[in-house]
NUMARSE-65008 format. One record per atom (N, C-alpha, C): residue in one letter; x, y, z; residue number from 0; atom name. Coordinates in nm, 2 decimals, decimal comma, padded with zeros to 4 digits, m for minus. Example, Ala and Ser with C-alpha at 12.3 -4.5 7.8 and 13.67 -1.06 7.14 Angstrom:
2
A;01,32;m00,57;00,78;0;N
A;01,23;m00,45;00,78;0;CA
A;01,32;m00,33;00,78;0;C
S;01,28;m00,22;00,71;1;N
S;01,37;m00,11;00,71;1;CA
S;01,29;00,00;00,79;1;C
//
This chain:
44
X;02,09;m01,37;01,73;0;N
X;02,01;m01,43;01,73;0;CA
X;01,86;m01,35;01,72;0;C
X;01,88;m01,24;01,76;1;N
X;01,74;m01,18;01,72;1;CA
X;01,69;m01,16;01,60;1;C
X;01,82;m01,13;01,50;2;N
X;01,80;m01,14;01,37;2;CA
X;01,72;m01,25;01,31;2;C
X;01,76;m01,37;01,34;3;N
X;01,74;m01,50;01,31;3;CA
X;01,56;m01,52;01,34;3;C
X;01,53;m01,46;01,48;4;N
X;01,41;m01,48;01,52;4;CA
X;01,32;m01,38;01,40;4;C
X;01,34;m01,26;01,37;5;N
X;01,28;m01,17;01,29;5;CA
X;01,25;m01,23;01,13;5;C
X;01,37;m01,30;01,11;6;N
X;01,37;m01,35;00,97;6;CA
X;01,26;m01,46;00,94;6;C
X;01,24;m01,55;01,08;7;N
X;01,17;m01,67;01,08;7;CA
X;01,01;m01,63;01,09;7;C
X;01,01;m01,49;01,14;8;N
X;00,85;m01,41;01,20;8;CA
X;00,82;m01,40;01,04;8;C
X;00,91;m01,32;00,99;9;N
X;00,89;m01,25;00,87;9;CA
X;00,84;m01,35;00,76;9;C
X;00,92;m01,49;00,72;10;N
X;00,89;m01,56;00,65;10;CA
X;00,75;m01,63;00,69;10;C
X;00,73;m01,66;00,83;11;N
X;00,58;m01,72;00,83;11;CA
X;00,47;m01,63;00,82;11;C
X;00,48;m01,52;00,83;12;N
X;00,39;m01,39;00,81;12;CA
X;00,36;m01,42;00,68;12;C
X;00,46;m01,41;00,58;13;N
X;00,45;m01,37;00,44;13;CA
X;00,36;m01,52;00,44;13;C
X;00,40;m01,61;00,45;14;N
X;00,34;m01,78;00,42;14;CA
X;00,20;m01,77;00,46;14;C
X;00,16;m01,71;00,56;15;N
X;00,02;m01,70;00,62;15;CA
X;m00,08;m01,63;00,52;15;C
X;m00,02;m01,50;00,52;16;N
X;m00,08;m01,39;00,46;16;CA
X;m00,07;m01,41;00,30;16;C
X;m00,01;m01,50;00,22;17;N
X;00,01;m01,54;00,10;17;CA
X;m00,10;m01,62;00,03;17;C
X;m00,14;m01,70;00,15;18;N
X;m00,23;m01,83;00,15;18;CA
X;m00,38;m01,80;00,19;18;C
X;m00,46;m01,75;00,08;19;N
X;m00,57;m01,67;00,10;19;CA
X;m00,69;m01,80;00,19;19;C
X;m00,68;m01,97;00,17;20;N
X;m00,69;m02,05;00,22;20;CA
X;m00,69;m02,06;00,40;20;C
X;m00,57;m02,02;00,42;21;N
X;m00,55;m02,02;00,54;21;CA
X;m00,58;m01,88;00,60;21;C
X;m00,57;m01,79;00,56;22;N
X;m00,66;m01,66;00,63;22;CA
X;m00,78;m01,71;00,66;22;C
X;m00,86;m01,76;00,56;23;N
X;m00,99;m01,79;00,57;23;CA
X;m01,03;m01,87;00,69;23;C
X;m00,96;m01,97;00,69;24;N
X;m01,00;m02,10;00,80;24;CA
X;m00,91;m02,03;00,92;24;C
X;m00,85;m01,97;00,94;25;N
X;m00,79;m01,92;01,07;25;CA
X;m00,88;m01,78;01,12;25;C
X;m00,88;m01,68;01,04;26;N
X;m00,94;m01,56;01,11;26;CA
X;m01,10;m01,58;01,08;26;C
X;m01,16;m01,58;00,95;27;N
X;m01,30;m01,55;00,92;27;CA
X;m01,38;m01,68;00,99;27;C
X;m01,34;m01,79;00,94;28;N
X;m01,43;m01,92;00,97;28;CA
X;m01,48;m01,93;01,11;28;C
X;m01,36;m01,88;01,21;29;N
X;m01,41;m01,91;01,34;29;CA
X;m01,52;m01,81;01,39;29;C
X;m01,54;m01,68;01,33;30;N
X;m01,59;m01,58;01,37;30;CA
X;m01,74;m01,59;01,30;30;C
X;m01,75;m01,65;01,16;31;N
X;m01,89;m01,70;01,13;31;CA
X;m01,93;m01,81;01,19;31;C
X;m01,87;m01,90;01,25;32;N
X;m01,93;m02,02;01,30;32;CA
X;m01,98;m01,98;01,44;32;C
X;m01,92;m01,88;01,54;33;N
X;m01,98;m01,82;01,66;33;CA
X;m02,10;m01,79;01,62;33;C
X;m02,09;m01,64;01,53;34;N
X;m02,21;m01,62;01,50;34;CA
X;m02,33;m01,70;01,45;34;C
X;m02,30;m01,81;01,37;35;N
X;m02,39;m01,89;01,34;35;CA
X;m02,46;m01,98;01,47;35;C
X;m02,37;m02,04;01,53;36;N
X;m02,41;m02,11;01,66;36;CA
X;m02,52;m02,00;01,77;36;C
X;m02,45;m01,89;01,79;37;N
X;m02,56;m01,81;01,87;37;CA
X;m02,69;m01,78;01,81;37;C
X;m02,68;m01,75;01,65;38;N
X;m02,79;m01,73;01,62;38;CA
X;m02,89;m01,86;01,62;38;C
X;m02,81;m01,97;01,58;39;N
X;m02,89;m02,08;01,62;39;CA
X;m02,95;m02,10;01,78;39;C
X;m02,89;m02,08;01,87;40;N
X;m02,93;m02,08;02,00;40;CA
X;m03,02;m01,96;02,05;40;C
X;m03,01;m01,87;01,99;41;N
X;m03,12;m01,75;02,02;41;CA
X;m03,26;m01,81;01,96;41;C
X;m03,27;m01,86;01,86;42;N
X;m03,39;m01,89;01,82;42;CA
X;m03,50;m01,95;01,96;42;C
X;m03,61;m01,92;01,94;43;N
X;m03,70;m01,97;02,03;43;CA
X;m03,77;m02,11;01,99;43;C
//
């Protein structure tokens, strides 16, 4: 059972990091969006 979970995790992580668009939309885009929104709200 434990090896099955590790196999599925390894497969999903390989799929995630292998797709450039998925990495961009999951990790980088939310950070950039929060930064832009805070900059917009801080303008006088």
